[in-house]
C-alpha positions as CSV (number, residue, x, y, z in Angstrom):
1,X,15.4,1.6,76.9
2,X,13.7,4.5,75.1
3,X,15.7,6.4,72.5
4,X,15.5,10.1,72.8
5,X,14.3,12.2,69.9
6,X,17.8,13.8,69.8
7,X,19.5,10.4,69.3
8,X,16.9,9.4,66.7
9,X,17.5,12.7,64.8
10,X,21.3,12.2,64.9
11,X,21.0,8.7,63.6
12,X,18.8,9.8,60.7
13,X,21.2,12.5,59.9
14,X,24.2,10.1,59.8
15,X,22.2,7.7,57.6
16,X,21.4,10.5,55.2
17,X,25.0,11.5,55.0
18,X,26.1,8.0,54.4
19,X,23.7,7.5,51.6
20,X,21.4,4.9,53.3
21,X,18.5,7.3,53.3
22,X,17.1,8.6,50.0
23,X,14.8,11.6,50.3
24,X,11.2,10.8,49.2
25,X,11.1,13.8,46.8
26,X,14.2,12.4,45.1
27,X,12.6,8.9,44.7
28,X,9.5,10.5,43.2
29,X,11.6,12.4,40.7
30,X,13.4,9.3,39.7
31,X,10.2,7.3,39.3
32,X,8.8,10.0,37.0
33,X,11.9,10.0,34.9
34,X,11.7,6.2,34.5
35,X,8.0,6.5,33.6
36,X,8.6,9.2,31.0
37,X,11.5,7.3,29.4
38,X,9.4,4.2,29.2
39,X,6.5,6.0,27.5
40,X,9.0,7.6,25.0
41,X,10.5,4.2,24.2
42,X,7.1,2.6,23.8
43,X,6.0,5.4,21.4
44,X,9.1,5.0,19.3
45,X,8.7,1.3,19.0
46,X,5.1,1.5,18.0
47,X,5.8,4.3,15.5
48,X,8.6,2.2,13.9
49,X,6.2,-0.8,13.4
50,X,3.5,1.4,12.1
51,X,5.9,3.0,9.5
52,X,7.2,-0.4,8.5
53,X,3.7,-1.6,7.9
54,X,2.8,1.4,5.9
55,X,5.9,1.5,3.8
56,X,6.1,-2.2,3.2
57,X,9.3,-2.5,5.4
58,X,10.8,-5.8,6.4
59,X,10.7,-7.1,2.8
60,X,7.1,-8.4,3.2
61,X,5.5,-6.1,0.7
62,X,6.0,-6.8,-3.0
63,X,5.9,-3.5,-5.0
64,X,7.8,-4.4,-8.2
65,X,11.4,-3.4,-9.1
66,X,11.0,-0.1,-11.0
67,X,10.4,3.5,-10.0
68,X,8.4,5.2,-12.7
69,X,8.0,4.4,-16.4
70,X,10.5,1.9,-17.8
71,X,11.2,2.2,-21.5
72,X,10.1,-0.8,-23.5
73,X,7.5,-1.9,-20.9
74,X,4.3,-0.5,-22.2
75,X,3.9,3.0,-23.6
76,X,3.4,6.3,-21.7
77,X,0.1,8.2,-22.1
78,X,-0.8,11.7,-20.9
79,X,-2.1,11.9,-17.4
80,X,-5.6,13.3,-17.4
81,X,-7.2,15.5,-14.7
82,X,-8.0,13.4,-11.7
83,X,-10.6,13.9,-9.0
84,X,-13.4,11.9,-7.5
85,X,-16.9,12.2,-9.1
86,X,-20.2,10.9,-7.8
87,X,-20.8,7.1,-8.0
88,X,-22.6,6.4,-11.3
89,X,-21.4,9.5,-13.1
90,X,-20.0,8.9,-16.6
91,X,-16.6,10.2,-17.4
92,X,-15.1,10.7,-20.9
93,X,-11.5,9.5,-21.3
94,X,-8.9,10.2,-24.0
95,X,-7.8,6.5,-24.3
96,X,-9.7,3.2,-24.3
97,X,-9.2,1.7,-21.8
98,X,-8.2,4.8,-19.8
99,X,-5.0,5.1,-17.8
100,X,-5.9,8.0,-15.6
101,X,-8.6,10.6,-15.1
102,X,-11.6,11.3,-12.9
103,X,-13.1,8.3,-11.2
104,X,-15.7,7.0,-8.6
105,X,-14.8,7.1,-4.9
106,X,-14.5,3.4,-4.4
107,X,-12.0,1.1,-6.2
108,X,-12.7,-2.6,-7.1
109,X,-11.2,-5.4,-4.9
110,X,-8.4,-7.4,-6.4
111,X,-9.4,-10.4,-8.4
112,X,-10.3,-11.9,-11.8
113,X,-13.8,-10.8,-13.0
114,X,-16.0,-12.2,-15.7
115,X,-18.4,-9.3,-15.5
116,X,-17.4,-5.8,-16.6
117,X,-16.0,-3.2,-14.2
118,X,-16.7,0.4,-15.3
119,X,-13.8,2.5,-16.3
120,X,-14.7,5.0,-13.6
121,X,-14.1,2.4,-10.9
122,X,-11.0,0.8,-12.5
123,X,-9.3,4.1,-12.8
124,X,-9.4,4.5,-9.1
125,X,-7.5,1.2,-8.8
126,X,-4.8,2.7,-11.2
127,X,-4.6,5.8,-9.0
128,X,-3.6,3.4,-6.2
129,X,-0.8,1.9,-8.3
130,X,-2.8,-1.2,-9.2
131,X,-2.6,-3.0,-12.5
132,X,-5.9,-3.3,-14.5
133,X,-6.0,-6.2,-17.1
134,X,-8.7,-5.5,-19.7
135,X,-9.5,-8.4,-22.0
136,X,-11.8,-9.2,-24.9
137,X,-11.5,-12.9,-25.5
138,X,-14.4,-14.6,-27.2
139,X,-13.0,-18.1,-26.7
140,X,-13.5,-19.5,-23.2
141,X,-10.2,-21.4,-23.3
142,X,-8.4,-18.0,-23.8
143,X,-10.2,-16.6,-20.8
144,X,-9.1,-19.6,-18.7
145,X,-5.5,-19.3,-20.0
146,X,-5.5,-15.6,-19.0
147,X,-7.0,-16.4,-15.5
148,X,-4.2,-19.0,-15.0
149,X,-1.6,-16.6,-16.2
150,X,-2.5,-13.8,-13.8
151,X,-3.2,-16.2,-10.9
152,X,0.4,-17.5,-11.2
153,X,1.7,-13.9,-10.6
154,X,2.1,-13.3,-6.9
155,X,1.9,-9.6,-7.3
156,X,-1.6,-10.0,-8.8
157,X,-3.1,-11.0,-5.5
158,X,-2.6,-7.5,-4.0
159,X,-2.2,-5.3,-7.1
160,X,-4.2,-6.8,-9.9
161,X,-7.7,-6.4,-11.3
162,X,-8.7,-8.3,-14.5
163,X,-12.0,-7.5,-16.3
164,X,-13.7,-8.2,-19.6
165,X,-13.8,-5.1,-21.8
166,X,-15.8,-4.7,-25.0
167,X,-14.1,-1.4,-25.9
168,X,-11.1,-3.2,-27.5
169,X,-10.8,-5.5,-30.5
170,X,-11.7,-9.2,-30.0
171,X,-8.7,-11.3,-29.0
172,X,-6.9,-8.3,-27.5
173,X,-5.6,-7.7,-24.0
174,X,-4.7,-4.3,-22.6
175,X,-2.6,-3.8,-19.4
176,X,-3.0,-0.5,-17.7
177,X,-1.5,1.3,-14.8
178,X,-1.4,5.1,-14.0
179,X,0.0,6.7,-17.2
180,X,1.2,3.5,-18.9
181,X,-0.6,0.9,-21.1
182,X,0.4,-2.1,-23.1
183,X,-1.8,-3.9,-25.6
184,X,-1.3,-7.2,-27.5
185,X,-3.3,-10.1,-29.0
186,X,-3.6,-13.4,-27.2
187,X,-2.4,-14.4,-23.7
188,X,1.3,-13.6,-23.3
189,X,2.1,-14.8,-19.8
190,X,5.7,-13.4,-19.8
191,X,4.6,-10.0,-21.1
192,X,1.9,-9.8,-18.4
193,X,4.4,-10.9,-15.7
194,X,6.9,-8.3,-16.8
195,X,4.3,-5.5,-16.6
196,X,3.3,-6.6,-13.0
197,X,6.9,-6.8,-11.9
198,X,7.7,-3.4,-13.3
199,X,4.7,-1.4,-12.2
200,X,2.9,-2.9,-9.3
201,X,2.7,-0.3,-6.6
202,X,4.9,2.0,-8.6
203,X,2.7,4.3,-10.7
204,X,0.0,6.6,-9.5
205,X,-0.3,9.4,-6.9
206,X,-1.3,6.8,-4.2
207,X,0.3,3.4,-3.5
208,X,-2.4,1.3,-1.9
209,X,-2.9,-2.5,-2.5
210,X,-6.4,-3.3,-3.6
């Protein structure tokens, strides 16, 4: 038997009053709220991961144990004016090897080198908080001993650059980071390790693994 429009209208009214009917505009508003909340939560989660990656969160990034210069681990040297200069341009520094100053736009990748790396490139590594190991070791066995020593240091893989350097005395090794240097004769593994543990990713206006 057909139901009159009046009866259908009354039934709809009773259903609405009892809560069985949800107006379509209310459902749309609820869906929009859920969508906005989901987007906000997703953005917060992604941002937290990005910040953790950048700052070394989660304990996965090794950056040493000090903040700034530590007395007894190397010596402080004056910070020189620092800006990028054109690739290939020669820069004069107040120390040899330098521990700050103007530098080329591209740093060197981490690693142990048997060919020289120009000061102008190595200084860019120091600006990033990297450690630069400069060595003048005429005996091949000493070069091998130094290579083994730095390769045994985990921090060296992401913060260290070793290079031959004719500007220091034969048999000498100089450790440099931004504003700090340490020099000694022969391969002193413990001394090198302490320098890395103290200053890797600590000194310099930027903290970027190489």
